[in-house]
C-alpha positions in Angstrom: 25.7 135.1 124.1 25.6 132.6 127.0 28.5 130.1 127.1 27.5 126.6 128.3 31.1 125.2 128.4 31.2 125.0 132.2 30.3 121.8 133.9 29.3 120.9 137.5 29.1 117.3 138.8 26.1 116.7 141.2 25.1 113.4 142.8 23.0 112.6 139.7 24.2 114.7 136.7 27.1 116.3 135.0 25.4 119.7 134.4 26.4 122.0 131.5 25.7 125.6 132.6 26.5 129.2 131.8 27.7 131.7 134.5 27.7 135.3 133.6 27.6 138.8 135.1 29.4 140.3 138.0 31.0 137.7 140.3 29.8 139.4 143.4 26.3 140.2 142.2 23.1 138.7 143.6 22.7 135.2 142.1 19.7 134.4 139.8 19.2 130.9 138.5 17.4 130.9 135.2 15.7 127.6 134.3 14.5 127.0 130.7 11.4 125.2 129.5 10.3 122.6 126.9 10.9 122.3 124.1 13.7 124.8 124.6 17.3 125.1 125.8 19.4 127.4 128.0 20.1 129.8 125.2 16.5 130.9 125.5 17.7 133.2 128.3 20.4 134.9 126.2 18.6 138.3 126.0 17.2 138.3 129.5 20.4 137.2 131.1 22.3 140.0 129.4 19.9 142.6 130.8 20.1 141.0 134.3 23.9 141.1 134.1 23.9 144.7 133.0 21.7 145.4 136.1 24.3 143.9 138.4 23.0 140.3 138.7 25.1 137.2 138.3 23.1 134.6 136.3 23.5 130.8 136.5 21.8 129.1 133.5 21.8 125.2 133.5 20.8 123.0 130.7 18.1 120.9 132.3 18.3 117.1 132.5 17.9 115.6 129.0 19.0 118.8 127.3 22.2 120.1 125.7 25.4 119.1 127.3 23.9 117.8 130.6 24.4 114.1 131.1 23.4 111.5 133.7 26.3 110.0 135.6 24.8 106.5 135.6 22.9 104.5 133.0 20.7 102.9 135.5 19.3 106.1 136.9 15.6 106.4 136.2 15.0 109.2 133.7 12.5 111.0 135.9 11.2 114.2 134.2 9.1 115.5 137.0 9.2 119.0 138.4 10.5 117.5 141.6 13.5 116.1 139.7 14.2 119.4 138.0 14.0 121.2 141.3 16.4 118.8 143.0 18.8 119.3 140.1 18.8 123.0 140.6 19.4 122.8 144.3 22.1 120.2 143.7 23.8 122.6 141.3 23.6 125.4 143.8 25.2 123.0 146.4 28.0 122.1 144.0 28.7 125.8 143.3 28.6 126.7 146.9 25.5 128.9 146.6 23.5 129.0 149.8 20.6 131.2 148.6 19.6 132.5 145.2 16.7 133.9 143.2 15.1 131.6 140.7 13.3 132.4 137.5 11.8 129.7 135.4 9.9 129.3 132.1 7.5 126.4 131.4 9.3 123.3 132.8 11.6 125.8 134.6 8.6 127.6 136.1 7.3 124.3 137.5 10.8 123.7 138.9 10.8 127.2 140.4 7.5 126.7 142.2 8.7 123.4 143.4 12.0 124.8 144.8 10.1 127.5 146.6 7.7 124.9 148.0 10.3 122.2 149.1 13.3 124.4 149.7 12.0 127.8 150.8 15.1 128.5 152.9 17.2 128.4 149.7 15.2 130.9 147.7 15.0 134.7 148.2 12.5 135.4 145.4 11.0 133.5 142.6 9.4 134.2 139.2 7.5 131.9 136.9 6.8 132.4 133.2 3.9 130.9 131.3 2.8 128.3 133.9 0.4 128.7 136.9 1.1 127.2 140.3 -0.2 123.7 141.0 -1.1 123.3 144.7 0.3 120.0 146.0 1.9 119.4 142.7 -1.2 117.8 141.4 -2.2 117.7 137.7 -5.9 118.2 137.3 -7.7 117.1 134.1 -8.3 120.4 132.2 -11.6 121.6 130.7 -12.3 121.0 127.0 -10.8 124.3 125.8 -7.4 123.7 127.6 -7.5 120.0 126.8 -7.5 120.9 123.0 -4.2 122.8 123.6 -2.7 119.8 125.4 -3.0 117.5 122.3 0.7 116.9 122.4 0.4 115.5 126.0 -2.4 113.2 125.0 -0.4 112.1 121.9 2.7 111.2 124.0 0.5 109.3 126.5 -0.7 106.9 123.8 0.9 103.5 123.6 2.4 104.4 120.3 3.4 107.9 121.4 7.0 107.1 122.4 8.0 105.6 119.1 6.4 108.5 117.2 8.3 111.0 119.2 11.6 109.1 119.0 11.2 109.0 115.2 11.2 112.8 114.8 11.9 114.7 118.1 12.8 117.9 116.4 9.8 117.8 114.1 7.6 117.3 117.2 9.3 120.2 119.0 8.9 122.4 115.9 5.1 122.0 115.9 5.0 123.5 119.4 7.2 126.5 118.3 4.9 127.1 115.3 1.6 126.9 117.3 2.2 128.2 120.9 2.7 131.8 120.0 1.7 134.3 117.3 3.8 133.8 114.1 7.1 135.6 113.5 8.7 135.3 116.9 11.7 133.1 115.7 13.7 132.3 112.6 15.1 129.1 111.2 18.6 129.8 112.5 17.4 130.2 116.1 15.3 127.0 116.0 18.2 125.0 114.5 20.6 126.3 117.1 18.2 125.5 119.9 17.2 122.1 118.5 20.8 120.9 118.8 20.0 120.6 122.5 17.5 117.9 121.6 20.2 115.7 120.3 20.9 114.8 124.0 20.3 111.0 124.2 18.0 111.6 127.2 15.9 114.3 125.6 13.2 111.8 124.4 13.1 109.6 127.6 12.9 112.7 129.9 10.2 114.3 127.7 8.2 111.1 127.7 8.4 110.6 131.4 7.6 114.2 132.1 4.4 114.2 130.2 3.2 110.6 130.4 3.5 110.5 134.2 0.9 113.3 134.4 -1.9 111.1 133.0 -0.7 107.5 133.3 0.0 105.5 136.4 2.7 103.3 134.9 5.5 105.7 134.7 8.6 105.3 136.9 9.9 107.8 139.4 13.4 108.1 140.9 13.1 106.4 144.3 15.7 108.8 145.7 13.0 111.5 145.3 10.3 109.6 147.2 10.4 111.8 150.3 10.1 114.9 148.1 7.1 113.5 146.3 5.4 112.9 149.6 6.2 116.3 151.0 5.1 118.2 147.9 1.7 116.5 148.0 1.1 118.2 151.4 2.1 121.8 150.3 -0.7 124.0 149.1 0.9 127.5 149.6 4.2 129.1 148.9 6.0 131.4 151.4 8.5 132.9 148.9 7.7 136.3 147.2 6.5 135.4 143.7 6.1 137.0 140.3 4.1 135.3 137.5 4.5 136.5 133.9 1.8 135.5 131.5 1.7 135.9 127.7 -1.6 137.5 126.8 -2.0 135.3 123.7 -0.4 132.0 125.0 -1.8 129.3 122.7 -0.5 126.5 124.9 -1.5 127.5 128.4 -4.6 129.6 128.4 -4.0 133.0 130.2 -7.2 132.4 132.2 -5.6 129.4 133.9 -3.2 131.6 135.8 -5.8 134.1 137.1 -6.9 134.3 140.8 -3.9 132.6 142.4 -3.0 135.2 145.0 -4.3 133.1 147.9 -1.6 130.5 147.3 1.2 132.9 148.1 1.7 134.0 151.7 4.7 136.3 151.1 3.4 138.3 148.2 2.4 137.6 144.6 2.1 139.7 141.4 0.9 138.6 138.0 2.0 140.5 134.9 0.3 139.9 131.5 2.3 141.0 128.4 -0.1 141.8 125.6 0.5 140.2 122.2 3.0 137.7 123.6 2.5 133.9 123.4 4.1 131.0 125.3 7.7 132.2 125.1 7.8 135.6 126.8 11.6 135.4 127.5 12.2 135.2 123.8 9.3 137.3 122.5 9.5 140.2 124.9 12.9 140.0 126.7 12.9 143.7 127.6 9.5 143.5 129.3 10.4 140.2 131.1 13.7 141.5 132.3 12.2 144.8 133.6 9.5 142.9 135.5 12.0 140.4 137.0 14.4 143.2 138.0 11.7 145.2 139.7 10.6 142.0 141.5 14.1 141.1 142.6 14.7 144.6 144.0 
């Protein structure tokens, strides 16, 4: 079981993180998704550690024990902010280069790290989310738009108050509907949902989703140059692996097809049959095996 008692102070955050595996092993940073927490990587991290890898698993901004250092920092929930947090954590820990594996929000951060900081990343892997050239969100077709109901809901004027009134209930709907039934129990959801008690979970969640479809959401001005650079990057030059659940009810599997041309250093897409939006939890053996093969 991962232990998130360690803390690292970066320019923006006090990050709670787990550090496990052989101290001298190759370093893999594992970034969790939404609505989830660092404990999602328990099983995969154990398998990576057994294979000789050291894993660093942070709680993302707004989650678990991670806290902002200043009250006046804009609660920017973008992939760029998450990517910068990961690089800042590596800097604080004295890690020059690392592999990065991300799920959902963490996948977006992994793509962004590879795009903006390619010199820091040896290899990357993304679970559940396709790459977005130039970091641009495109309006999806009707079929995918139906699955994004929660994003439209949060983008309504009344969305923030509704989410704040019952954040765990809102998260639970996603767990119940994004994968085939039976992949989690009440104990695991309750343990994970404690991460949503973070006072910034709601603000970060709202900023992350509302900024995609509304023009009135704030960004951290300290990230301005990164926003500008990402808008010019259409291809990634880091060896990449994409793992897709074959029955993902949130992000349609078809949406991650045919992306090879965006990766100039190699790209492989693996589809795990019968698995939904949370492959790291639903099929940790298959995920770990694919990741280890990719990292080697």
